[in-house]
Phi, psi and omega in degrees: 000151181293155182278341181229160178264121181288154176293167181301319180295314178299319181297316178298318178297317179297317179300312180300317179300312184283332173297316177298317179301312180293323178298315179297321178299313180298316183285335174291323180282320180228092186304333180271007180292143172247143183236128173251140172256116183288134181287330181270124179247157182240140177049245186263011181294140172265333177196158177220121180256144171239121181257123180255117179255159181301146175302145179089000176298133183299144181304319181294329177288323174299314180295318180295316178297316177301318179294319179297316180293321178295317179299315180292319178299321178294318178298319178298315179300314182292324182281324190237341186085003179275132178256105179240116182260154179217140174237151181239129183218156173282152183303323180299331177292330177293316180296320178297318180295318180297316181295319180287327178289322180295324178296332181267359179081012180275159176273142177248164179278000000 
């Protein structure tokens, strides 16, 4: 864990830097991946990314990308104290989520 607590401005800059870092990692592994940063965070999260990969992506590739993002997120947490979570889903899951959210009157990304 870091030895000092960064100011709010420094913390926002660090979060933005590491969100970009994780986004680049996801897109380097799966160039057609799209990344959303969720506006609603829970508990101690500093950011939450959702990575959308093309439909038909092999399960082992989904798992590998998820593991890579988890490993990097853990390193970021240990180095900086920032908690940035990431999930990996196929694009069709986004459409399913949007359709179920619209039926409930919720806003989608």
